[in-house]
C-alpha positions in Angstrom: 197.8 64.7 29.6 199.6 67.8 30.9 200.9 68.6 27.4 197.4 68.6 26.0 196.2 70.9 28.7 199.1 73.3 28.1 198.4 73.4 24.3 194.7 74.0 24.9 195.5 76.9 27.2 198.0 78.4 24.7 195.4 78.2 21.9 192.7 79.9 24.1 195.1 82.7 25.2 196.2 83.4 21.6 192.6 83.5 20.4 191.6 85.9 23.2 194.5 88.2 22.3 193.4 88.3 18.6 189.8 89.1 19.7 191.0 91.9 21.9 193.2 93.3 19.2 190.3 93.3 16.8 188.2 95.1 19.3 190.7 97.9 19.5 190.3 98.8 15.8 188.6 102.3 15.6 186.2 101.5 12.8 184.9 98.1 13.9 181.2 97.7 14.8 182.0 96.5 18.3 182.3 100.0 19.7 184.3 98.7 22.7 187.4 100.7 22.0 188.3 103.2 24.7 189.1 105.8 22.0 185.6 105.4 20.6 183.9 105.1 24.0 182.5 108.2 25.6 184.9 109.9 27.8 184.4 109.7 31.5 183.4 113.0 33.3 186.9 113.4 34.6 188.3 113.0 31.1 185.7 115.3 29.7 186.7 118.1 32.1 190.3 117.8 30.9 189.4 118.6 27.3 187.0 121.1 25.9 183.5 119.9 27.0 181.8 121.1 23.9 184.4 119.6 21.5 184.3 116.4 23.5 180.5 116.3 23.2 180.6 117.1 19.4 183.1 114.3 18.9 181.0 111.8 20.9 177.9 112.9 18.9 179.7 112.5 15.6 181.0 109.0 16.5 177.5 107.9 17.7 176.0 109.1 14.4 178.6 107.4 12.4 177.9 104.1 14.2 174.2 104.7 13.8 174.5 105.0 10.1 176.8 102.0 9.8 174.4 99.9 11.9 171.5 100.9 9.6 173.5 100.0 6.5 174.5 96.8 8.1 171.0 95.8 8.9 169.8 97.1 5.4 166.7 98.6 7.0 164.9 101.8 6.0 162.8 103.9 8.2 159.5 102.9 6.6 159.9 99.1 5.9 157.6 98.3 8.9 160.2 95.9 10.5 161.0 96.3 14.2 164.2 98.1 15.0 166.9 95.9 16.6 168.2 96.4 20.1 171.5 97.5 18.7 169.8 100.2 16.6 167.6 101.4 19.4 170.6 101.8 21.7 172.5 103.8 19.1 169.5 106.0 18.4 169.2 106.7 22.2 172.9 107.4 22.4 172.7 110.0 19.6 169.7 111.6 21.3 171.6 111.8 24.6 174.7 113.4 23.0 172.6 115.9 21.3 170.9 116.8 24.6 174.3 117.1 26.1 175.2 119.8 23.6 172.1 121.7 24.3 172.8 121.6 28.1 176.4 122.9 27.4 175.0 125.7 25.3 172.5 126.6 28.1 175.2 126.5 30.7 177.4 128.8 28.6 174.5 131.2 28.0 173.7 131.2 31.8 177.3 132.0 32.6 177.4 135.0 30.3 173.9 136.3 31.0 172.9 138.7 33.9 171.0 137.4 36.8 168.0 139.5 36.3 165.8 140.2 33.2 165.2 143.6 31.7 161.8 143.9 33.4 163.3 142.9 36.7 166.1 145.4 36.3 163.6 148.2 35.5 161.5 147.3 38.6 164.5 147.3 40.9 165.7 150.6 39.5 162.2 152.1 39.8 162.1 151.8 43.6 165.5 153.4 44.3 163.8 156.8 44.6 162.2 158.2 47.7 158.7 157.1 48.8 155.7 157.0 48.4 155.6 154.3 45.7 152.8 153.6 43.3 150.7 150.7 44.5 150.3 149.4 40.9 154.1 149.2 40.5 154.4 147.5 43.9 151.9 145.0 42.6 154.1 144.3 39.6 157.1 143.9 41.9 155.1 141.4 44.0 154.1 139.5 40.9 157.7 139.3 39.8 158.8 138.2 43.3 156.1 135.5 43.5 157.0 134.2 40.0 160.7 134.1 41.1 159.8 132.3 44.3 157.8 129.7 42.4 160.7 129.3 39.9 163.2 128.7 42.7 160.8 126.2 44.3 160.4 124.4 41.0 164.2 124.4 40.4 164.7 123.0 43.9 162.2 120.2 43.2 164.0 119.4 39.9 167.3 119.4 41.7 166.1 116.8 44.2 164.6 114.7 41.3 167.9 114.8 39.4 169.9 113.8 42.5 167.6 110.8 42.9 168.0 110.0 39.2 171.8 110.4 39.5 172.0 107.9 42.3 170.0 105.4 40.2 172.2 106.0 37.1 175.4 105.5 39.1 174.1 102.0 40.1 173.0 101.4 36.5 176.5 102.4 35.2 178.1 100.0 37.7 175.8 97.2 36.6 176.6 98.0 32.9 180.3 98.0 33.6 180.0 94.7 35.3 178.0 93.3 32.4 180.8 94.4 30.0 183.4 92.7 32.1 181.4 89.5 32.2 180.8 89.7 28.4 184.6 90.1 27.8 185.3 87.1 30.0 182.7 85.0 28.1 184.2 86.0 24.8 187.7 85.2 26.0 186.5 81.7 27.0 184.3 81.1 23.8 184.9 78.1 21.7 183.6 77.9 18.1 182.8 80.5 15.5 179.1 80.6 16.4 179.7 81.0 20.1 182.3 83.7 19.4 179.9 85.7 17.2 177.2 85.4 19.7 179.4 86.5 22.6 180.8 89.3 20.5 177.3 90.6 19.9 176.6 90.4 23.6 179.7 92.4 24.3 178.7 95.1 21.8 175.3 95.5 23.4 176.8 95.6 26.9 179.2 98.3 25.7 176.4 100.3 24.2 174.4 100.1 27.4 177.4 101.2 29.4 177.9 104.2 27.0 174.2 105.0 27.3 174.4 104.9 31.1 177.5 107.1 31.1 175.8 109.6 28.7 172.7 109.7 30.9 174.9 110.2 34.0 176.8 113.0 32.2 173.6 114.7 31.1 172.2 114.5 34.7 175.4 116.1 36.0 175.2 118.9 33.4 171.5 119.3 34.3 172.4 119.7 38.0 175.1 122.2 37.0 172.5 124.2 35.1 170.1 124.1 38.0 172.8 125.1 40.5 173.8 128.0 38.4 170.2 129.1 38.0 169.6 128.9 41.8 172.9 130.7 42.4 171.6 133.6 40.4 167.9 133.5 41.3 168.2 133.1 45.1 170.1 136.3 45.7 167.8 138.1 43.3 164.8 136.7 45.2 166.3 137.8 48.5 167.0 141.3 47.1 163.3 141.5 45.9 162.1 140.4 49.3 164.2 143.1 51.1 162.9 145.6 48.6 159.3 144.6 49.2 159.8 144.9 53.0 161.0 148.4 52.4 158.5 149.6 49.9 155.3 147.9 51.2 154.8 150.3 54.1 155.4 153.3 51.8 153.0 152.3 49.0 150.2 154.6 48.0 147.2 154.2 45.7 146.7 157.5 43.9 143.3 158.4 42.7 144.6 158.5 39.1 145.9 154.9 39.4 142.6 153.8 40.9 140.6 155.3 38.1 143.0 153.9 35.5 142.5 150.4 37.0 138.7 150.9 37.1 138.8 151.8 33.5 140.8 148.6 32.7 138.2 146.5 34.7 135.4 148.1 32.8 137.1 147.3 29.5 137.5 143.6 30.7 133.8 143.6 31.6 132.9 144.8 28.1 135.1 142.2 26.5 133.5 139.4 28.6 130.0 140.8 27.7 130.9 140.6 24.0 132.1 137.0 24.5 128.8 136.2 26.2 126.9 137.7 23.3 128.9 135.6 20.8 128.3 132.4 22.8 124.6 133.2 22.9 124.5 133.8 19.2 126.5 130.6 18.5 124.2 128.6 20.8 121.2 129.9 18.9 122.7 128.8 15.6 123.5 125.4 17.0 120.0 125.0 18.4 118.5 125.9 15.0 120.7 123.4 13.3 119.9 120.7 15.9 116.2 121.3 15.4 116.5 120.9 11.6 118.6 117.7 12.0 116.3 116.3 14.5 113.5 116.4 12.0 115.7 114.8 9.4 116.9 112.1 11.8 113.4 110.6 12.2 113.5 107.2 10.6 117.2 107.6 9.6 120.1 105.3 10.5 120.9 105.7 14.3 124.6 105.3 13.4 124.5 107.5 10.2 126.0 110.9 9.6 123.0 112.8 10.9 123.0 111.0 14.2 126.7 111.5 14.5 126.3 115.2 13.7 123.6 115.5 16.4 125.9 114.0 18.9 128.6 116.5 18.0 126.0 119.3 18.2 124.9 118.2 21.7 128.5 118.2 22.9 129.1 121.7 21.4 125.9 123.1 22.9 126.8 121.6 26.3 130.2 123.2 25.9 128.6 126.6 25.0 126.4 126.3 28.1 129.3 125.6 30.4 131.4 128.3 28.7 128.5 130.8 29.2 128.3 129.8 32.9 132.0 130.3 33.3 131.8 133.7 31.5 129.0 134.7 33.8 131.2 133.8 36.8 134.1 135.7 35.3 131.8 138.7 34.7 130.7 138.7 38.4 134.3 138.2 39.5 135.4 141.3 37.6 132.7 143.3 39.2 133.8 142.0 42.6 137.4 142.9 41.7 136.2 146.5 41.0 134.5 146.6 44.4 137.6 145.2 46.0 139.8 147.8 44.4 137.4 150.5 45.7 137.8 149.0 49.2 141.6 149.1 48.8 141.5 152.7 47.7 139.4 153.6 50.8 141.8 151.7 53.0 144.8 153.6 51.7 143.0 156.9 51.8 141.6 156.7 55.4 143.5 156.5 58.6 140.4 155.8 60.7 140.5 152.5 62.5 136.8 151.9 62.0 137.1 152.4 58.3 140.1 150.1 58.1 138.2 147.5 60.0 135.3 147.7 57.6 137.7 147.4 54.6 139.3 144.4 56.1 136.0 142.7 56.8 134.8 143.3 53.2 138.0 142.0 51.7 138.1 139.0 54.0 134.5 138.1 53.0 135.5 138.3 49.3 138.6 136.1 50.0 136.5 133.5 51.8 134.0 133.4 48.9 136.7 132.9 46.4 138.3 130.2 48.5 135.0 128.3 48.7 134.6 128.5 44.9 138.2 127.4 44.3 137.5 123.8 45.1 134.4 123.9 42.8 136.5 125.2 39.9 139.2 122.6 40.5 136.7 119.8 40.6 135.0 120.9 37.4 138.4 121.3 35.7 139.5 117.8 36.8 136.3 116.3 35.5 136.8 118.0 32.1 140.4 116.8 31.9 139.3 113.3 32.6 136.7 113.5 29.8 139.4 114.8 27.5 141.7 111.9 28.4 138.9 109.4 27.8 138.2 110.9 24.4 141.9 110.7 23.5 141.8 107.0 24.3 138.9 106.6 22.0 140.9 108.2 19.2 143.7 105.8 19.7 141.4 103.0 18.5 142.8 101.8 15.2 139.5 100.4 14.1 137.8 103.8 13.7 136.7 104.9 10.2 137.9 108.2 8.9 134.4 109.8 9.4 134.2 108.4 13.0 137.7 109.7 13.7 136.7 113.1 12.4 133.6 113.0 14.7 135.6 112.0 17.7 138.2 114.7 16.9 135.5 117.3 16.8 134.2 116.1 20.2 137.8 116.2 21.6 138.2 119.8 20.5 134.9 120.7 22.2 135.9 119.0 25.4 139.2 120.9 25.4 137.3 124.1 25.2 135.6 123.2 28.5 138.9 122.7 30.1 140.1 126.1 28.8 136.9 127.8 30.1 137.3 126.2 33.6 141.0 127.0 33.7 140.3 130.6 32.7 138.0 131.1 35.6 140.2 129.3 38.0 143.2 131.4 37.0 141.2 134.6 37.4 139.9 133.5 40.8 143.4 132.5 42.0 144.9 135.8 40.8 142.2 137.8 42.5 142.4 135.8 45.7 146.2 136.3 45.8 145.7 140.1 45.3 143.1 140.3 48.1 145.4 138.4 50.5 148.2 140.8 49.7 145.9 143.8 50.4 144.8 142.2 53.7 148.4 141.8 54.7 149.0 145.5 53.8 146.2 146.5 56.2 147.5 144.3 59.0 145.6 141.1 58.4 147.3 137.8 57.7 145.5 134.6 57.0 147.6 131.5 57.6 145.7 129.0 55.6 142.9 129.5 53.0 139.5 128.5 54.2 140.6 128.4 57.8 139.1 130.5 60.6 140.7 133.9 60.3 141.7 134.5 63.8 143.3 137.8 63.0 140.0 139.2 61.7 138.2 137.7 64.7 140.7 139.4 67.0 140.2 142.7 65.2 136.4 142.3 65.5 136.6 141.4 69.1 138.9 144.3 69.7 136.5 146.6 68.0 133.6 145.3 70.0 135.6 145.7 73.2 136.5 149.2 72.2 132.8 149.9 71.6 131.9 148.6 75.0 134.8 150.6 76.6 133.6 153.8 75.0 129.9 153.1 75.7 128.4 156.1 77.4 126.2 154.9 80.4 124.9 158.4 81.0 125.8 162.0 80.6 125.9 164.8 83.2 125.7 168.5 82.5 127.6 170.9 84.7 126.9 174.6 84.7 129.5 177.2 85.5 129.2 181.0 85.5 131.9 182.7 83.5 131.9 186.5 83.1 128.3 186.6 84.0 127.3 184.0 81.5 126.3 180.4 82.3 128.4 177.9 80.5 127.1 174.3 80.5 129.5 171.5 79.9 128.3 168.0 79.3 130.4 165.1 80.7 129.8 161.6 79.5 130.4 158.7 81.9 131.6 155.7 79.9 132.4 152.2 80.8 136.1 152.7 80.2 136.2 155.7 82.6 134.4 153.7 85.3 136.7 150.7 84.9 139.7 152.9 84.9 138.6 154.7 88.0 138.0 151.4 89.8 141.4 150.0 88.8 143.2 153.3 89.8 141.4 153.3 93.1 142.4 149.7 93.9 146.0 150.4 93.0 146.1 153.6 95.1 144.3 151.9 98.0 146.8 149.0 97.9 149.8 151.5 97.9 148.3 153.5 100.8 147.7 150.3 102.8 151.4 149.4 102.4 152.4 152.9 103.5 150.0 152.9 106.5 151.3 149.6 107.7 154.8 151.0 107.6 153.6 154.1 109.5 152.0 151.9 112.1 155.2 150.0 112.7 157.2 153.2 113.1 154.6 154.6 115.5 154.9 151.5 117.7 158.7 151.0 117.5 160.0 154.5 117.4 157.4 156.7 119.1 156.2 153.9 121.5 152.6 154.4 120.7 150.2 151.7 121.9 149.3 149.1 119.4 145.6 149.9 119.7 146.2 153.6 119.1 148.5 153.0 116.2 145.9 150.6 114.7 143.2 153.2 115.2 145.3 155.9 113.6 146.0 153.6 110.6 142.3 152.9 110.1 141.3 156.5 110.2 144.2 157.4 107.9 143.1 154.8 105.4 139.5 156.1 105.5 140.6 159.7 105.0 143.0 158.7 102.2 140.3 156.6 100.5 138.0 159.5 100.4 140.7 161.8 99.0 141.6 159.2 96.5 138.0 158.8 95.3 137.7 162.6 94.8 141.1 162.8 93.0 140.3 159.8 90.6 136.9 161.2 89.7 138.4 164.6 88.8 141.2 162.9 86.9 138.7 160.8 84.9 136.6 164.0 84.4 133.6 162.4 86.2 131.9 165.2 88.1 130.6 164.5 91.6 127.2 165.7 90.5 126.9 162.3 88.8 126.0 160.8 92.2 123.5 163.6 93.1 120.6 162.0 91.4 121.0 158.9 93.5 121.7 160.8 96.8 118.2 160.6 98.3 117.5 157.0 97.6 121.0 156.0 98.3 121.0 157.7 101.7 117.7 156.1 102.7 118.9 152.6 101.6 122.3 153.0 103.2 120.8 154.4 106.4 118.5 151.4 106.8 120.9 148.8 105.6 124.0 150.0 107.6 122.5 151.4 110.8 123.8 148.4 112.9 127.2 148.6 111.3 127.4 152.3 111.8 126.4 151.9 115.4 129.1 149.3 116.0 131.7 151.4 114.2 130.8 154.5 116.3 130.9 152.3 119.5 134.3 151.0 118.4 135.6 154.6 118.0 134.3 155.5 121.5 135.9 152.4 123.0 139.2 153.2 121.3 139.1 156.8 122.6 137.8 156.1 126.1 140.1 153.1 126.5 137.7 151.5 129.0 138.3 148.2 127.3 141.7 147.5 125.9 143.6 144.6 124.4 144.8 142.3 127.2 142.0 143.2 129.6 140.1 140.4 131.4 136.4 141.1 131.0 133.2 139.4 131.9 130.3 140.1 129.6 127.1 138.2 129.0 128.2 135.2 131.1 131.6 134.8 129.4 135.0 135.7 130.9 138.2 136.0 129.0 140.9 138.2 127.5 140.3 141.0 125.0 142.6 140.1 122.1 141.5 142.6 119.5 139.4 145.8 119.3 138.3 146.7 115.7 135.9 149.3 114.4 132.9 147.0 114.2 133.5 144.2 116.7 136.0 143.1 119.3 137.4 139.7 119.9 137.3 138.1 123.4 139.1 134.8 124.0 137.7 132.9 127.0 139.8 130.9 129.4 138.8 127.7 127.6 140.3 129.0 124.4 137.0 129.8 122.6 137.0 133.1 120.8 133.9 135.3 120.5 133.2 138.3 118.3 131.4 140.8 120.5 129.8 143.8 118.7 131.3 147.0 120.1 127.8 148.3 120.9 127.5 145.5 123.4 130.3 147.0 125.6 128.4 150.3 125.8 124.9 148.9 126.2 125.5 146.1 128.7 127.3 145.8 132.0 130.9 144.8 131.5 133.2 143.6 134.3 136.8 144.6 133.6 139.0 142.8 136.0 142.1 144.7 134.9 140.6 148.1 134.3 142.7 150.2 136.7 145.3 147.5 137.7 145.8 143.8 137.2 145.6 142.8 140.9 142.7 140.7 142.0 141.7 139.3 145.3 141.0 135.7 145.8 139.3 133.7 148.7 139.7 130.1 149.8 137.4 128.7 152.5 138.6 125.9 154.7 136.6 124.0 157.4 138.3 122.3 160.3 136.8 119.9 162.9 135.3 121.2 166.1 137.9 121.0 168.9 140.8 121.7 166.6 143.3 124.4 167.4 142.0 127.3 165.4 145.0 129.6 165.8 147.4 126.9 164.7 145.2 126.1 161.7 145.1 129.8 160.8 148.9 130.1 160.9 149.3 126.9 158.8 146.8 128.2 156.2 148.5 131.7 156.1 151.9 130.1 155.8 150.9 128.2 152.7 149.9 131.5 151.1 153.1 133.3 152.1 155.2 130.4 150.7 153.5 130.6 147.2 155.6 132.6 144.8 152.7 134.1 142.9 150.8 135.4 145.9 151.5 139.0 146.5 153.3 140.0 149.7 151.6 143.5 149.7 148.9 143.4 150.6 149.8 140.4 152.7 147.6 137.3 152.8 145.2 137.1 155.8 143.2 134.3 157.5 139.8 135.1 159.1 137.6 133.0 161.4 134.5 133.4 159.4 131.8 131.3 161.1 130.7 128.2 163.1 129.4 125.9 160.5 127.1 122.9 160.9 130.0 120.4 160.6 133.2 122.5 160.9 134.8 125.7 162.0 135.0 128.0 158.8 138.3 129.8 158.1 138.8 132.1 155.1 142.1 132.8 153.4 142.2 136.1 151.5 145.2 136.9 149.2 146.0 139.0 146.2 147.6 138.0 142.8 148.9 139.9 139.8 147.2 138.6 136.7 149.2 138.2 133.6 149.7 136.1 130.4 151.2 133.3 132.5 149.3 133.7 135.7 146.1 131.7 136.2 144.1 132.3 139.4 142.5 128.9 139.2 146.0 127.2 139.2 147.0 129.3 142.3 143.9 128.3 144.1 144.6 124.7 143.4 148.2 124.9 144.5 147.1 126.5 147.8 144.5 123.9 148.5 147.0 121.1 147.9 149.4 122.7 150.4 146.7 123.4 153.0 145.4 119.8 152.9 148.9 118.4 153.3 150.0 120.7 156.1 146.8 120.3 158.1 147.0 116.5 157.8 150.6 116.7 159.0 149.5 118.8 162.0 146.7 116.3 162.8 144.0 118.8 162.0 141.2 117.2 160.1 138.8 118.6 157.6 135.4 117.1 158.6 132.8 116.0 156.2 129.1 117.1 156.8 127.6 115.6 160.0 124.1 115.2 161.5 123.1 114.4 165.2 120.2 112.0 165.5 118.3 112.0 168.9 116.1 109.0 169.8 113.2 109.6 172.3 112.8 106.4 174.6 110.1 107.8 176.9 107.4 106.0 175.0 107.4 102.5 173.5 108.3 102.2 169.9 105.5 100.9 167.6 106.4 97.8 165.6 104.6 96.8 162.4 105.2 93.8 160.2 104.5 94.3 156.5 104.7 91.6 153.8 107.4 92.0 151.1 106.4 93.0 147.6 107.1 89.5 146.2 104.9 87.5 148.6 101.4 86.3 147.8 98.5 87.5 150.0 
């Protein structure tokens, strides 16, 4: 049993070796030889790439011809091509494409980065400014085309990178399929199975070669794109730098403007001639249609006349649409002429108002073109869909030759519609791009087409604000005598002057207030001036400086003081009536500050309120009562009413406390006790000394009066002193056995006559 297995293994190994040796023959159809297989990218780099590609192409063509001979198939026998033949054809195509890519790569390596036109443009702007605006436009067109090309190459690069990743996976799968096919061939048993597995191995090898050729072509394509980008990107950056330099220095000469206007007039004449041709052709088609319509009455609805009528209808509709697009194009050229005129005005004028008008006109044109762009695109898309549908109809194999000719004529007519729409769209796009460039030259940049142009809005708002700022409210004439002649000068008072004067006054007043506050502190701290006097000096200084500041600002803004003369009478009357009370209080405050009859810290009694004066202002003074309530007292009240100032000449005040003792008490001893209580209190003045007087014989007690003096101050309250003395007097008199009686009455009863007695019922009893 083991011997049989050993012999079977030996036979299989020998057969596999023979098959492998056969596959190594260079001219076998298998194509699995490594010498015949395409070189890997690493091997291709070691040899000459072009020679390697030519060798691979020659080998593929040879195998292609051998396969065709082996299959005995011609190109027109109508039989389907085998999978083997299709793979070889694809391989020949890929190797041919590889040769083209190598040629393109060599051409790029040996060619300059810029074209002759680009080189001429770059050399043209090496001279000093100004630069012709028309040549700057050409440079812009070249830069935009270069930018679009770089963008397209970048997109192609990304697409090839994605394709390369997919081809790498495909190559790995193809290599795995080859290994699996080799394993199956090595294990095959029987001639039929061996032939079948050998065919599978050949197909797998061709698929791997195709994947390798695809991958190699993609790599070459990436090399071509990288080389193009390497040359174009620096050129694009150079053009952008050149544009940034020449754009501010461009100038549209009158000769260039007139030359461009001549060109536009020539284009207008050309479009007009095209319109005339379309009208004439439409008239011919209409006459033919009228004639065929008469002949078509009673004829076959699917006959030649009916088919010709259908073609005529499509052609007339195409002429109508073409005439419409030519009319749009005619109007667009006229608008282009107006836009060029606006551009010339913008370059020729330095006036901001003129520039603003130019920007507004160009922006309106750009907005109109942007709104039409979507319409042109929709019409063009619809025409392209109609063309595609007509092409699908032509693919119908059941069409007769006459029907195919009819459908072909309709297809050509539909293609003319696409061309007409595309012509208008391209003209509109080009014009819109030019206008956007001109707007950028004049300082306007629109971020997105069709969006609200905030820049233009800002310019318009700025222009409106400038108009408001320069708006002349009124004018004043000032006459001056010079050399015996009267010279009259007119001064306009604008909104801007008025606002500027107000802002300058506020800033100056704020600065003066800071300086005056500093001056007040210096007066109090260094020169020991009273706070009230320093405050008064500060207020009067601020009033004087404000008047001087007003006069200075009016002269600086060239606003004469005579501006306010016309309103002097009415203003004086209105101010007099409206501010008489305020002026009276201000004058009263000034008098109080100068006379110093009432000062901060004085204790005054006015209109039933007693308290400290905490602040004396120009209009009113602040009095804080002993209960903490503050009152704003108009200054005129201090002059018009009686005011008691407890601390006018000094802060000493006399206080009195009355004490009644019972009849029969020792009066002298009580007086000594009461006087001793005053002498022992620390806030009772010793000079003048406190005194006790026997004031009167009261109804119920003997009345003694304690008279003492106190020095009022922030921490001295007379009511508290009175309370302290009363506590002490009550305690000491009680200790001495001297009583303070309560009110008493003596009732005397006369008993010389009998007392009358009367009994009355209570209120709750019944009669």
